[in-house]
C-alpha positions in Angstrom: 29.7 63.2 13.6 31.1 61.3 16.2 32.5 63.5 19.3 36.0 63.8 20.2 35.4 62.0 23.4 32.3 61.0 24.9 32.4 63.0 28.3 33.6 62.8 32.0 32.4 63.2 35.3 33.9 66.5 37.2 35.6 67.9 33.8 37.2 70.5 35.7 39.4 67.6 37.4 39.5 64.8 34.9 41.3 65.6 31.5 41.5 64.8 28.0 44.8 65.5 26.3 44.8 67.5 23.1 45.1 65.4 20.2 42.9 64.4 17.2 42.4 60.8 18.8 38.6 60.0 19.5 35.9 57.7 21.5 37.8 58.1 25.1 35.8 57.6 28.1 36.4 59.3 31.7 34.0 57.8 34.2 34.0 59.4 37.8 37.0 59.9 39.9 39.2 62.8 40.0 42.7 64.0 38.5 42.4 61.4 35.9 43.9 61.8 32.5 43.5 60.3 29.0 46.0 61.7 26.5 46.6 60.8 22.8 44.5 57.8 22.7 41.9 56.3 20.8 39.1 54.5 22.4 40.6 54.4 26.1 38.4 54.3 29.0 39.1 55.3 32.7 36.4 54.3 35.2 36.9 56.1 38.6 40.0 56.2 40.9 42.3 59.0 41.4 45.2 60.2 39.4 45.1 57.4 36.8 46.7 58.0 33.2 46.4 56.4 30.0 49.2 57.8 27.7 49.6 57.1 23.8 47.9 53.7 24.1 44.8 53.0 22.0 42.0 50.8 23.5 43.4 50.7 26.8 41.1 50.3 30.1 41.9 51.2 33.7 39.6 50.9 36.7 39.9 52.4 40.2 42.9 52.8 42.1 46.2 55.1 41.0 47.4 53.4 38.0 49.7 54.5 34.7 49.1 52.8 31.7 52.2 54.2 29.5 53.1 54.8 26.0 52.6 52.0 23.1 50.6 49.9 25.5 47.6 49.4 23.9 44.9 46.7 24.3 45.9 46.7 27.7 44.2 46.9 31.5 44.6 47.5 35.0 41.5 45.9 36.6 42.1 47.5 40.3 44.2 47.9 43.3 46.7 50.9 43.6 49.8 52.1 42.4 50.1 49.8 39.4 52.2 50.5 36.0 51.6 48.7 32.9 54.9 50.2 31.1 56.1 51.7 27.5 55.8 49.1 24.7 53.7 46.7 26.7 50.8 46.3 24.5 48.2 43.2 25.2 49.0 43.2 28.9 46.8 43.1 32.0 47.4 43.6 35.8 44.7 41.9 37.5 44.7 44.2 40.8 46.9 44.6 43.8 49.2 47.0 44.6 52.5 48.3 43.5 52.8 45.7 40.4 55.0 46.8 37.2 54.0 45.0 33.8 56.6 45.8 31.4 56.2 42.8 29.0 54.1 42.4 26.1 51.2 39.8 26.2 51.6 39.6 29.8 49.9 39.3 33.2 50.4 40.2 36.9 48.9 40.5 40.1 49.4 40.7 43.9 51.8 42.9 45.5 54.9 43.7 43.8 54.5 41.4 40.9 57.4 42.8 38.4 58.1 42.2 34.8 61.1 43.8 33.5 61.0 45.0 30.0 62.0 42.5 27.5 59.9 39.8 29.1 57.3 38.3 26.9 54.0 36.3 27.2 54.7 36.0 31.0 52.4 35.6 34.0 53.4 36.5 37.7 51.0 36.3 40.4 52.2 37.0 43.9 51.2 36.9 47.6 50.8 40.0 50.0 54.0 40.0 51.2 55.8 43.6 50.7 58.9 42.2 48.8 59.8 42.1 44.8 58.3 39.1 43.0 60.1 38.9 39.6 59.2 36.9 36.7 61.3 33.9 35.7 61.5 35.0 32.3 59.5 35.1 28.7 56.9 32.4 28.3 56.6 31.4 31.8 54.5 31.4 34.7 55.9 32.3 38.3 53.6 31.8 41.3 55.5 33.2 44.3 53.4 32.5 47.3 55.5 32.2 50.9 52.9 29.4 51.8 53.1 27.3 48.8 50.8 26.6 45.8 47.8 24.3 46.2 46.3 22.2 43.5 43.1 20.4 44.6 43.1 16.7 43.8 39.5 16.3 43.3 37.1 17.8 40.8 38.1 18.4 37.3 41.6 18.9 37.5 42.7 15.9 39.6 46.1 17.0 40.8 49.0 18.7 39.2 50.3 17.6 35.7 53.1 19.0 33.8 53.2 18.3 30.0 50.4 15.5 30.8 52.4 13.8 33.3 51.1 13.6 36.8 53.4 15.2 39.3 53.7 12.6 42.4 53.7 15.1 45.9 53.3 14.3 49.5 53.0 11.1 51.2 52.7 9.0 48.4 55.7 10.4 46.6 58.2 8.3 45.4 61.4 8.3 47.5 64.0 6.5 45.8 67.6 6.7 46.3 70.6 5.4 44.7 70.8 2.9 47.3 66.9 1.6 47.3 67.4 1.3 43.3 70.4 -0.8 43.8 69.0 -2.6 46.4 66.2 -3.7 44.0 68.9 -5.2 41.6 69.0 -2.4 39.2 72.5 -1.8 37.6 74.4 0.5 35.5 77.3 0.6 33.1 77.5 4.1 33.2 80.2 5.7 35.7 78.2 7.6 38.5 80.2 10.7 40.3 79.8 12.1 43.4 
């Protein structure tokens, strides 16, 4: 017979909730709790909670994986939350990130995905301000000093939908005047 839960270090401080669920693992840490879950794991940390979310994983820090957020993971940091009904989501690490979207990813400091956002990624820098998702099926990179894509190696620059994005000093600097100076014309009205 398979045991209800596979064990805990410092069992007087770590807790398995009362339920008929099985195969949960608590390893180290203190005041961690797995409640009403199947096959969920907390590895270390302080006051981590996985509540009613099957096959969820949380390591280090002080985190919460809320109800119905199965197949989700928090991989470090502190004060991170995967919210209600946010299944198949991940927080890569950092501090005070909130992922309330399904099939979503967050990381950095205060990367936020409100509920109802699906399939989104928010990666943020270390500024103590909110970095909010741009919406479903988007990637939001919020870094005060920019996002850099090397022009060497495999990627060879930035492409959007397969089209190279021209940036920097080699960027095209056409204005309406330089286009008409080259002899281009139009029959369309131009409004200013």
